[in-house]
C-alpha positions in Angstrom: 0.1 -0.5 0.0 1.3 3.4 -0.9 1.2 6.0 2.2 2.8 8.5 3.9 5.7 6.9 7.2 5.3 8.8 9.9 9.0 7.5 10.3 11.0 9.1 7.8 13.4 11.3 8.1 13.1 13.8 5.0 12.1 16.6 6.0 12.5 20.2 4.6 12.0 23.3 6.1 9.9 25.5 4.7 10.9 29.3 5.0 10.0 30.3 1.5 7.6 30.4 -0.4 5.1 31.8 -3.4 2.7 33.8 -1.7 -0.8 33.9 -2.7 -3.6 35.4 -0.4 -5.6 31.6 0.0 -3.4 28.8 -1.6 -1.0 29.6 0.8 -0.8 25.8 1.0 -0.3 24.9 -3.0 3.2 27.4 -2.5 4.6 25.0 0.5 3.5 22.1 -1.2 5.3 22.8 -3.9 8.6 24.5 -2.5 8.9 21.4 -0.1 9.3 19.5 -3.9 11.6 21.8 -5.1 13.5 21.7 -1.6 13.8 18.1 -1.9 14.3 17.4 -5.5 17.8 19.8 -5.4 19.5 19.5 -8.4 17.4 15.9 -9.9 14.6 16.0 -12.1 12.7 15.2 -9.3 11.9 13.7 -5.6 11.3 9.9 -5.4 8.4 9.0 -4.1 9.0 7.4 -1.0 11.4 10.6 0.2 8.3 12.5 0.6 7.3 12.8 3.9 3.9 14.0 5.5 5.7 16.3 8.9 7.3 18.2 6.1 3.9 19.8 4.9 2.3 19.4 8.4 0.0 22.5 7.6 -1.4 20.8 4.2 -1.5 18.0 4.4 -5.1 18.3 4.5 -5.1 19.5 0.9 -2.4 16.9 -0.3 -2.7 13.8 -2.1 -1.0 11.3 -4.0 -1.5 10.0 -7.9 -0.8 6.5 -9.1 -0.9 5.9 -13.0 -3.0 2.8 -13.8 -3.2 4.6 -17.4 -2.6 6.5 -20.0 -4.5 10.2 -19.3 -5.8 8.2 -16.2 -4.6 8.4 -12.0 -6.3 7.0 -9.5 -6.1 8.9 -5.6 -4.1 6.5 -3.5 -4.1 8.7 -0.1 -5.4 11.9 0.1 -6.8 14.5 2.5 -9.6 15.6 4.1 -10.7 18.2 2.0 -11.1 16.2 -1.3 -13.0 13.6 0.8 -15.3 16.6 2.0 -15.3 18.1 -1.7 -17.0 15.1 -2.6 -19.0 14.2 0.0 -17.0 10.7 0.6 -14.0 8.6 0.7 -11.8 9.3 -2.9 -8.8 6.9 -1.9 -9.1 4.3 -4.5 -10.8 7.7 -7.1 -9.6 8.6 -10.5 -8.5 11.5 -10.0 -11.2 13.0 -12.8 -13.9 11.8 -10.4 -13.8 15.3 -8.9 -13.3 17.5 -13.2 -16.6 17.5 -15.1 -17.6 15.6 -17.9 -16.7 17.7 -20.4 -13.0 19.1 -18.7 -12.2 15.3 -18.2 -10.4 14.9 -21.6 -8.0 18.1 -20.9 -7.3 16.8 -17.3 -6.1 13.4 -18.3 -3.5 15.9 -21.5 -2.1 17.6 -18.7 -1.6 14.1 -16.1 -0.2 13.2 -18.9 2.2 16.1 -19.6 2.9 16.0 -15.8 3.9 11.9 -15.6 5.8 12.0 -19.9 7.7 15.3 -20.5 8.2 15.4 -17.3 6.5 19.3 -15.8 4.8 20.4 -13.8 1.2 21.8 -14.0 -1.0 23.9 -12.3 -5.0 24.4 -13.4 -7.5 26.8 -12.0 -10.7 25.3 -11.3 -14.6 26.8 -10.7 -17.3 25.0 -9.7 -20.6 24.4 -11.6 -23.3 25.9 -9.5 -27.1 24.8 -8.6 -28.9 25.2 -5.8 -27.5 24.5 -1.9 -23.9 24.3 -4.5 -23.2 27.9 -4.4 -19.5 29.1 -6.6 -15.8 28.0 -6.0 -12.9 28.8 -6.8 -9.9 26.0 -6.4 -6.1 25.5 -7.5 -4.7 22.5 -8.5 -1.3 21.6 -8.8 0.2 18.6 -10.1 4.1 17.4 -9.8 5.9 14.1 -10.4 7.1 11.8 -8.7 9.5 8.9 -8.9 8.4 5.3 -8.2 10.8 2.7 -6.2 11.1 1.6 -9.4 12.7 4.8 -11.4 9.6 5.3 -13.6 7.5 8.3 -13.3 4.5 7.2 -11.8 3.6 9.1 -9.5 2.3 12.5 -9.0 2.4 14.6 -5.4 -0.8 16.8 -6.0 -2.5 19.7 -3.7 -5.9 20.9 -4.4 -7.1 24.3 -3.0 -10.9 25.0 -3.3 -12.7 28.6 -1.5 -16.0 28.9 -0.8 -18.8 27.3 1.1 -18.9 23.5 -0.3 -22.9 23.3 0.4 -24.5 20.0 -0.9 -21.4 17.5 -2.1 -20.1 16.0 -4.5 -18.6 19.2 -5.8 -17.1 19.4 -9.9 -15.2 21.7 -11.0 -14.6 23.2 -14.3 -10.7 23.8 -16.0 -10.8 27.2 -17.2 -7.0 27.1 -17.2 -3.5 25.6 -17.2 0.0 26.4 -16.8 2.5 24.0 -17.5 6.2 24.0 -16.8 8.5 21.6 -17.9 11.0 21.0 -16.2 14.5 19.8 -16.3 17.3 19.3 -14.1 20.7 21.7 -13.9 23.9 20.8 -15.9 27.2 18.9 -13.8 29.0 18.5 -16.4 32.4 20.6 -16.7 33.2 23.1 -18.6 36.2 21.1 -21.5 38.8 23.6 -20.9 41.0 24.9 -24.4 44.9 23.4 -24.0 47.1 25.0 -26.9 49.4 23.0 -28.6 52.9 21.6 -27.2 54.4 22.5 -31.0 52.6 25.8 -31.2 54.6 26.4 -27.0 57.7 26.1 -28.1 57.6 28.7 -31.6 56.4 31.5 -29.0 59.2 34.4 -28.6 61.4 33.7 -25.2 61.8 37.3 -23.2 64.5 38.5 -20.6 67.7 37.7 -20.6 67.0 33.5 -21.9 68.8 32.8 -25.6 67.5 30.6 -27.6 69.4 27.4 -27.0 71.1 26.6 -30.6 70.8 23.0 -32.0 73.4 20.5 -31.1 74.3 18.8 -34.2 77.7 16.2 -33.2 78.3 14.8 -36.4 79.1 18.1 -38.7 82.0 19.3 -37.7 82.1 23.2 -37.7 84.3 24.9 -41.1 86.0 28.1 -38.8 87.0 25.3 -36.2 89.7 22.4 -37.3 88.8 18.8 -37.0 92.1 17.9 -35.1 94.1 19.8 -33.1 97.7 19.6 -31.7 97.9 19.6 -28.1 101.7 20.4 -26.8 102.7 20.1 -23.1 106.3 21.8 -22.0 105.6 18.8 -18.8 106.8 16.2 -21.1 
């Protein structure tokens, strides 16, 4: 079973996050995910520690990819259950979306899994008797499974307003998708001057260019043989 392990040791301090009135939980979860991934494309599912996002847990959930464009909710905070008026565990994410907008949501899920990418959807509720207007944000962040494939999503959904009669389903009115890349860690190669070119450089200072030593070629102004006399003999 996929669950948030309370005994894990992956806690990231949440000292900085994007300010957005009414949607601080969205900002906290995204900043936590960014802190975990560091220089990588994304963190692993097993690295998620609920203590790192404790104040946003009721809005947080984990998805598992079960087919192209389809992901089911493995675990979710109470906010999603309140919106649907039932336990949402095991349900597809598109259960919270109105039928005309489910294809768009499925496409967004595939972008997150396949690119990979970060996606944020802007949502509004369908209105009716006993169902007042609500605005919502839905954040989707990719995760690697223990097998190394991108088949999990850390999500956060915050809806503002009175829930009224449940279930409440949402229309998608906007989507922001940001592809993610890992920073390059390959060093830039240093260009080394060729050895031959270095030998031809001009010598400065008091140094003189040494003459080549040619043992087999006698100089024309010096006799090949010389007579050495000693008066002591």
